[in-house]
C-alpha positions as CSV (number, residue, x, y, z in Angstrom):
1,M,83.4,77.2,-6.6
2,T,85.9,79.6,-5.2
3,R,87.6,78.9,-2.0
4,N,86.0,81.7,-0.3
5,E,82.7,80.0,-1.2
6,V,83.8,76.6,0.0
7,T,85.1,78.3,3.6
8,D,81.6,80.1,3.9
9,L,80.2,76.5,3.1
10,I,82.3,75.0,5.6
11,I,81.3,77.1,8.4
12,A,77.6,77.2,7.6
13,N,77.6,73.1,7.4
14,K,79.7,72.8,10.7
15,L,77.3,74.9,12.4
16,R,74.1,73.1,11.1
17,K,75.7,69.9,11.7
18,K,76.6,71.1,15.5
19,L,80.3,70.0,14.9
20,K,83.4,71.3,16.6
21,W,86.7,71.9,15.1
22,A,88.2,69.2,17.1
23,Q,85.9,66.6,15.8
24,L,86.9,67.5,12.3
25,A,90.4,67.9,13.4
26,E,90.3,64.0,14.8
27,A,89.2,62.9,11.3
28,V,92.0,65.2,9.6
29,G,94.6,63.6,11.7
30,Y,96.1,66.6,12.8
31,S,95.5,69.4,15.7
32,K,92.5,71.4,16.0
33,E,94.8,74.7,15.3
34,W,96.1,73.3,11.9
35,T,92.9,71.5,10.7
36,T,90.9,74.9,11.7
37,A,93.5,76.9,9.5
38,A,93.1,74.5,6.8
39,L,89.3,74.8,6.7
40,L,89.3,78.3,7.0
41,G,91.5,78.3,3.8
42,Q,95.0,78.8,5.0
43,M,96.6,75.4,4.4
44,T,96.3,72.2,1.9
45,L,94.5,69.0,2.7
46,T,95.7,65.6,1.0
47,A,93.0,63.9,-0.9
48,E,92.0,61.4,1.8
49,Q,91.4,64.2,4.4
50,A,89.7,66.4,2.0
51,A,87.2,63.2,1.3
52,K,86.9,62.4,5.3
53,V,86.1,66.3,5.8
54,G,84.1,66.4,2.7
55,A,81.6,63.5,3.9
56,M,81.1,64.9,7.5
57,L,80.3,68.1,6.2
58,E,78.2,67.1,3.3
59,L,80.5,69.4,0.8
60,P,80.0,68.9,-2.9
61,P,82.8,67.4,-4.8
62,E,84.3,70.6,-6.6
63,A,84.5,72.0,-2.7
64,V,86.6,68.7,-1.7
65,T,88.8,69.5,-4.8
66,Q,89.4,73.0,-3.8
67,L,90.6,71.8,-0.1
68,Q,93.3,70.3,-2.1
69,V,94.6,73.2,-3.7
70,V,97.5,75.2,-2.2
71,P,96.0,78.5,-0.8
72,Y,96.8,82.4,-1.2
73,K,98.0,82.6,2.5
74,G,96.9,85.6,4.5
75,S,93.2,86.1,5.4
76,L,93.1,89.5,7.1
77,P,90.7,91.7,5.0
78,T,92.3,94.8,6.1
79,T,96.2,96.0,7.2
80,V,94.9,96.8,10.9
81,P,92.2,94.1,11.7
82,T,88.7,95.4,12.9
83,D,87.5,92.1,14.7
84,P,88.0,92.4,18.4
85,L,89.9,89.4,19.1
86,I,92.2,89.4,16.0
87,Y,92.8,93.1,16.9
88,R,94.1,92.3,20.5
89,F,96.6,90.2,18.7
90,Y,97.8,93.2,16.6
91,E,97.9,95.2,19.7
92,L,100.0,92.4,21.3
93,I,102.5,92.4,18.7
94,S,102.6,96.4,18.3
95,V,103.2,96.4,22.2
96,Y,105.4,93.6,22.6
97,G,106.6,92.6,19.0
98,I,110.0,94.7,19.7
99,T,110.5,92.8,23.2
100,I,109.8,89.4,21.4
101,K,112.3,90.1,18.5
102,Q,115.0,91.6,21.0
103,L,114.7,88.7,23.3
104,I,114.6,85.8,20.3
105,N,117.8,87.3,18.7
106,E,119.5,87.6,21.9
107,E,119.0,84.1,22.5
108,F,119.4,82.7,19.1
109,G,121.1,85.5,16.9
110,D,119.8,87.1,14.0
111,G,117.0,85.4,12.4
112,I,113.3,84.6,12.5
113,M,111.1,82.3,13.9
114,S,109.2,80.1,11.4
115,A,105.4,80.2,10.5
116,I,105.8,77.3,8.1
117,D,107.9,75.1,10.7
118,F,105.6,76.1,13.2
119,S,103.3,74.5,16.0
120,M,100.3,76.0,18.3
121,D,98.2,74.7,21.0
122,I,95.2,76.6,22.3
123,T,93.7,75.6,26.0
124,R,91.5,76.9,28.8
125,E,93.2,77.8,31.8
126,P,90.9,77.7,34.4
127,D,91.3,80.9,36.6
128,P,89.2,81.8,39.7
129,K,89.4,85.6,38.5
130,G,88.0,84.3,34.9
131,D,89.1,81.8,32.6
132,R,92.5,82.3,30.6
133,V,93.4,81.7,27.0
134,H,96.6,79.9,27.1
135,I,98.7,79.5,23.5
136,V,101.9,78.0,23.1
137,M,103.5,78.8,19.7
138,S,106.5,76.9,18.6
139,G,108.4,77.8,15.5
140,K,111.9,76.5,14.1
141,F,114.6,79.2,14.2
142,L,115.8,80.4,10.9
143,P,119.1,82.3,10.8
144,Y,119.9,84.8,8.3
145,K,122.8,83.6,6.3
146,T,125.8,85.9,5.0
147,Y,127.1,85.4,1.6
């Protein structure tokens, strides 16, 4: 069973069982953001976490094993994403990427924001003009070294 087949099975069983990502995250013991990334094939679960998810989603043993394998990271099928929601993030970085880079470099120096030592929180922000998506990302600053 490939990791992509496991992801497809997770999504199908999640829908069939009417579970939310947050419910699966509670069983895993991590945030809904990290857990969703893991179950979509971007992170590695421990044996205990994989067993809990496997039981909740009625996954076969080979799927539970795949959840414990370090994945090949990066899930976009094309260079420029075609899914409208994902494309808007691509557009956001295209428009504001250099601004974000300049402001981070001005504040911290020459370096990057880690996507490894990283956390994210996605919530709904009520607004009378239409609810808003509120995303908070926090990554450790990693300065470039001189040698």
